[in-house]
N, C-alpha and C positions, 0 to 999 in steps of 0.2 A: 306380113301383117295383113289380116283380113279388114278390108276397108268398106265393108258393107254389113249392115245389121238390120234385123227385122224391126226393132224398136230402138231408136237412138234417143238417149235422154241428155239434154244439156243442163248441167248443174247437179252437183252432189250434196246439196244442202237438204233441208227438211223435205222440200217437195220432191226433189229427184230421187232421194233414197226411199222415201215412203212409196212412191210410185213403182220403183224398181222392185222392191220387196213384195208389194201386193201382186205385181205381175208374175213374179216368180212363184209365189204361193198358188196363183190361179193356173198358170201354165208353166210348169217347171222346165219344159223343153224349149220354151221361147227364147230366141237369140236376142239379148238385150245388151247394150253397151251404155255407159255413163262417161261423159266427158266432164272431167273435174280436175283442176290443177292442184288444189290444196291437199296437203298431207294431214291437215287437222279438221275436225269437225267440232263446232262450238255450240253449245246450248245457250243462246244469247239471252233468253228471258231471265237467266239468273244473274246477268250483269248488273241489274238494279241492286240485287243484294250484295254483290261484290263492292259496288260504290257505297253502299250503306254499312259496310263492315261486318256483314253477317256471314259470308262465305268467302273463300279465297278463289282467285280467277282460275287456278289450275283445275278446280273441281268441275269447271264448265267445258273443258276441252278434252277430247279423246281422239284416238287415231282414226282417220278416214278409213283406213284399210280394214278396220274391224266392223265397219257398217255397210261395206259394199257387199250386197247379197252374194251368196255363193253361186257360182255359175255365171255371174254378170261380168262382162268385160269392162275393165277400168282403163279408160284412155286419159292419161295424165298430161293433158294439155289444155290451152286456152282457145276458145273459139274466136276466130277472126271475122267470119262472115257466114251468112246463110244464103243458100241458093235453093229456095223452096220449089222454083220451077223445074229444077233438076234433081229434086229430093236429095240434096247434098248440103254438107256443112264443111267449111274450110277452117282449119286450125292455124294458129300463128306460125307453126313450123312448116306450113305448107301442105300438110296432109289433107286429103280430101276424102271424107267419109260419107257414104250414101246410106239411105235408109228406106224402109217401107213406111214407117210411121215415125214421126218426131214428137217429142215431148220437151218443151222449153220451160225450165225451172231455174233460171239463171239468177234469181235473187234481184237485189236492189243495189244501186250505186251510191256511195256516200260522196257528195260533192264538197268536200272540205275547202277546196280552193275558191269556192264562190264567196267566202267570207273574207274580206280584205283583212290582212294583218294576222290571220290565224296561223299561216304556214310557219313552222318552226317554233311556234309558241304554245302549242297544245301540250298539256301536262306541266306547263311552267307558270309561275307567277299567279297561281290561283285559277288558271284557265284549265277546266277539266271536261271530261266527257265520258259517259258510260256506253257510248256507241262505238268504242274501239277497244278490242282486247289488249292492245299494246299499252294503253293508258288508263284503263278502267280503275285500277287500283289507286291511281292518283286522286280520284274523287275522295276516297276515304282518307287519304293522307291530308288533303286540303281541309276536310271537315275537322279532323283532329287538331289541325293547326290553327283553325279559325278562332279569332279572339274578338270579333265584332265588326260591324260595318254591313255593307250590302252583299247579300248572297242572291245572285241573279240566275234564274233558270229560264231557258229559251225553248221555244217550239217553232220550227220553221214552216213555211207554206207547205201544206200537204200536197200529195201523199207522202207518208213516211212509214217505216216499219215500226211496229209496236208503239202506236200513237199515245198510249198511256204512260210509256217510260219517262218522258220529260217531266211529268209532274209526280210520278212515284218517288223519284230520288228527292225531290223537293220536300215531300212530306216526311221522309226518313230524316232529311237534314234538319227540318224543324224540330223533330223529336230529339235528335241528338244535341242540338243547340240548347234546348231546354234542359236536358239531362246535365249538360256541362255548365249550366249557369251563365251562358253568354247570350241567350235569346233576348233578354231585355235591352241589350246594347247592339242588337242586330235588326236588320230588316230583310225579310225574305220577299223576294219579288219574282213573280211569274209573267213573262212577256211572251205572248203567243200570236202567231199569224192568223189563228182561227178566230171566229166571232164569239165563241163561248168556251167554257171549260171542257165540254164533252159534247159529242154529237147526238147522243140519245138522251131525250129529256128526263126520263126516270133517273138515270145515273148522274146527269148534270145537276139535277136538284140536290142530290145527295153530296156531290162534290162541292157545290157552292156552299153547303153548310160546313163542310171540312175546312174550306178556305176561310170562311168567316170565323170559325172557331180558332183556327191557328193564326189568325191576323195576318194573312198573306195578302200583299199588294198585288193587284193584277193590271195588266195592260193588254188588251186584245187588239187584234188587227195590226200588229207591229212585227216586222221581220228583221232579224239581225243581219246586218250587212257589212259590219266593220268592227274590228277589235283594235284598240290602241293600248297595247301592253305598257308602254312607257308611262302613260297617265292613268292606266287602269280604268279605261272607259269603254263602254260597249255602245255601239251606234245602231239604232233601229230605224228602218224606213216605215213611215206611216202608210199603211195600205189604203187608206181612204184619202190620201192626198194632202193630209196635214203636215205640220212640222215634224222633223225627225225627233226621235227621243234619244237623248244621251244620258246614259246611267253610269255612275261610277260603281266600281265593284271591288270587293276583296275576294270573292269567290264568284266564278262565271261558269255554269254548266251549260256547255254548247251542244245543241243537237244540230247536226249539219243538214243542209238542203239535200234532197235525195231525188234520184231519177232512175229510169231504167238504164241498164248497162249500155255504154256507147255502142257495142257491136249489135245490140238489139235495136237501139234507136235508128241506126242507118240501114237497117235491113227491110226487105219487102214485107216482113211479118208485122211491122210496127204500124200503130195507128198515128194520128196526128200528134198525140202526146208522147210518142216514143214507146209505149207499152205494146206487148204482144196482143193483137186484136183477136179476142175470143168471145164466143157467145156466152153470156153471163150464167146461163143455166147448164149448157152441155160442156163447156170448156173447149169446144172445138173452134179452130180458127175460122174467122169470117170468110176467108178466101180460099185457103188451102185445106182441103178437107182431111188430109192425113196428118195435119199438125194440131197438137193440143198444147195448152199451157195452163199452169196454175201458180199460186203463190205471188211473191212481190213483183215479179216482172210482168205479170199478166194485166190485162185491162179490166179485170173483175172489180166492180165498184163497191168494194167492201174493204174493211180494215185489213192491213197487211200484218197478219199475225200467224204464229204456228197453229193455233187452234182452228183458224180458218182453213189452213192447209189440211188439217186432220179431216175436215168434212170434204174438202175439194178432192183429195186423192182417190177415195173410193168411187167417186162420180166419174173422174177422169178415166180410171182404170176400167170401170164397167162400160163406158162409151167407146173407149179405145178397142177393147175386146169385141164389142158389138160390131164396130166398123170392120174389123178383121173378119167376122163371121158373115158380113153382109146384112146385118140385122139393123133396125132403127135404133137411134141413140135415145134410149128411154130414161136413163139416169139424169136427175136433175139437182143442181145445187141452188140452195135457197138464199145464199148470201150470208149464212151463219158465220159469225165471228165472236170471239171471246177476248176480253181484256181483264186480267186479274189486276184491279187497281189498288196497289199498296198505299194505304193512307197513314201508316205509321208502323212502328215495330209491333208485330203481333196483330195487326189490324188490315183488313182487306175487303174491298167491295168487288164482287165477281160480276162484271157486266158481260151479258151474253145478249146477242141481238141478230136480226136478219137484215135483209136488203131494204125492207121498209122502216128500219129503225125501231122495230117492235121487239121488246124483250123476248128472249128465247131461252128461258132459264131451265137449268138442269135439276135444281133441288127444290124441294117442297117448302120453301120459305122465301122471305123477301130478300133477294140478293143485293139490294141497294144499301142494306145495313152493313156496317163494319163488323167484321166477325174474325175471331181467332181461327176458327175452323177453316175458313177460306185462306188465311194466311198459311196455315199448315199444309193445305193442298198445294199452294204455289211452291212453297219452299221444299217440301219433301215428296208429295204425291206426284205432281206434274213431271218433274225430272225423271222419275222411275218410268212413268207412262211413256215419256218421250223416248228414252234410250232402249227400253225393253219392249215397248208396244208399238209405237208409230214407226220407228225405223226398222222394225222387224216385220211390218205389214200386218200387225195384229191389233191395232187400236186406232 
């Protein structure tokens, strides 16, 4: 087995596959390898619609092998450690792989265990989450069985991937409860660790109006720390130092705390927060010049979304190839991210913004308005762009 590659990519998710495909398109003879243990590749943005009963979860999953670019070596292992001083990566099996350049696209870690009482109860007794392929369909089951009471939706301390997802399912739930005639004996409650409904003012204003229209109760600056399944209570820590919040529930949609993968946190590549420390415009590591990173595991101070990766990948590839050629790193990422905010069945606000929190919209109309066209883009257009464009290095 060859244990050296010109470019070694850690992670075969959105970032890793997009970068590999773009590199192959640019330099077909380049020796590239991807370390990725999973046999499946998931299109996670559709999990909101799985939880809302619009699509089935099997439509969101495909074979990883079908998206490893032709000619790229697939190392089906897990990374145990980085040795950037030696240009090497160690796998859990003990294999040592060296490289000329490294791309870290390891995704984000879901820390379910940080919520007391959750282990063994996810998917049971009204406790659901769209953040897991294994239980995402339980959200729709719980909504269909819901007969009234509190439906509580949580948002943990950021950063998290797809920061709009915690409220998207809440709006779909509200629509469903109205359609089934049980909304008048229900209370929909949103409890978030953040100070506001959304971080960009233009879209926050629009979402505040949606919350008001739907009569959703909100609690900000509160973090879920415990679930008590026997009494059906959710316990939230007040992040401003006040009393804890105890809410009874019939349905509890949990978004877990999230962090960089442990093997990233304990590596020389990590900053104080545990993320791969890279320059926010060039995506090059702060200390190791032949290391680059993008996506959820990186320190880039923007939303962790697939749309952000779509803009990061071409910048990373251009700069990586420039470094190989001994040229300046001229490509620059401006922090663009997009969040398609589902506000109900057939309605969506398309938030697009940059590092400065300024709207960076793609269409010639006010994207803070709820539109069916943007819903159709999310449900039908974006999956096609993802599978047949992004992962092939063409979009």
